N, C-alpha and C positions, 0 to 999 in steps of 0.2 A: 275243826281242823287246827293243827298245830305244826309249827316248823319242826322238822325232824331233829335238827341240831340246836333246838332252842336253848338248852342249858349250856352248851359249849359256847355259843356266840354271846350269851349274856355274861359268862365268866370272862371272855375276852374283853368285852366292853368295860367291865369293872376294872380289870387290870390296866386298861388304857386310861381310865379316869374320865371317861366321857359320859355326859348325861344321857338319860333314856327318856323318850317321849317328845312331845311338842316343846320347843323352847318357849320361854316366857315371852320373848319378843321376836316375832318373825320378820320385823322390819330389817331390810338389808340382807336377808338370807335367801338362798335358793336351795332346791332339793336335787339330790343325785341318788339314784338307786344303784348300789354296788352289790355285786354277787360273787366276787372273787377275792383277789389279793388286795383290793382297796378297802376291804372290810376290817373293822377292829380285830386285832390279833394277828394280822398278816403284815408282811414287810412293807408293802407300798402304803399302808395306812399312815406310817410315820411321816411320809412326805406331805400329808394334808392335815394331820391331826390338829395342829394349832388353829386351823380354820374350821374345825368341826364343832358346832355349837351343841348339837345333840343328835341322837340317832334313834331309829325305831327298828329293832331287829325282827319284828313280827310281820314283815312285808313280803309280798310276792308280786311278780310281774306276770299277768296272764298272757297267754298266746305266745309263749317262748318255750324252747327246750334248751338244755345245756349239754355241751360236750366239753370234755376236759382231757388234757394231756399235760399235767403240771399246772397250766393256766386254763381257766374256763372260757368258753365262748357261748354267748347267748344268740340263738338263732330263732327267727320268727317261726312259730309253729302253732297253728290253730288248736285250741283245746288243751294245751299243756301249760304248766306254770313253772317258774323258777323262783326259788327263795333267795332273799338277799336282805340288805340293811339299807334303810332310807337314811341318808345323811342330810342334816340341815347345816349348810355351810355359810359362813360369813365371807366377805370379800369374794363374792362368786366369780367376778371377772378374772381375778388372779388365780383363785383356787381351781376353777374349771379350766383355765389356761394351762395350769400345771398338769391337771389330769389329762387334758387333750394331748400334751406333749408326750405323755406315756402311751396313751391308748390309741390315738389317731396314728401315731408313728408306727404302731404295731399292726395296723390294718383294720382297727375297729372303726365304727361309725357312731357318732353321738346323735341321739334323737330323743325327742320328748314323747313320753308314753304314759298312759294311765297305769298306775300301780295300785295295789290294795294292801291296806293294813288291817290286821285282825282287830285292832283296837280303835282305829281312826277312820276306817272306811276307804273310799276311793280318793286318791290324790294323783297329781301328775309329777313326773320327775324326769330328769335326764337319765339316760342309760347308754352304755356303750355296747353296741351290737356287732355281730359278725355277719357279713353279707357274702362271704365266700363259702366254699364247700366246708361242711363241718369237719373238725379235726379232733382226733382222739376218740375216746369212748363216750357213749351217751351216759350222762349222770341221771339215772332212772328216776330218782325222786326230786331232781332239780335243785338239790341242796349241796353246793360246793363245800361248805364247812364240814358237813358230815362226811362227804366223799373224801376230802383231803385228810381229815382226821383219821378215818379208817385206813386210807392209803399209807399214812405215816406209821400206823401201828403195824401194818403188814410188812413194810420195808425194814422195820427195826428188829 
């Protein structure tokens, strides 16, 4: 199994200058699984970039499906997966507070869930989920990066 947009997201991470993989020191860090515009290469990542120690782009959250209409929504769904990036963040109280102000204000719910990394196995992380009716179109492969990249090509 491989993330459909693996090459695209890895290029975004290089451009952002963020490390890939487990950080050398996990002390004082927390994990957040992001699957939309909080990923490297997208606008909202700039708001948290200074507190991102490292990231793992080869991660997915089981039992979710994704819908998107500009922004993505993760909805609980047995047997499906969504692809995203696991962020290792420092100053988690501050950083998660900043993320909460963006996501909770927009109607998302933050919860801790198991996620899987193709290189590191099962981990747990915070994720922002949608508990209302799905909005937009279903992202069939669960990969917002590939969906939004294709969407930007179609629009130009």
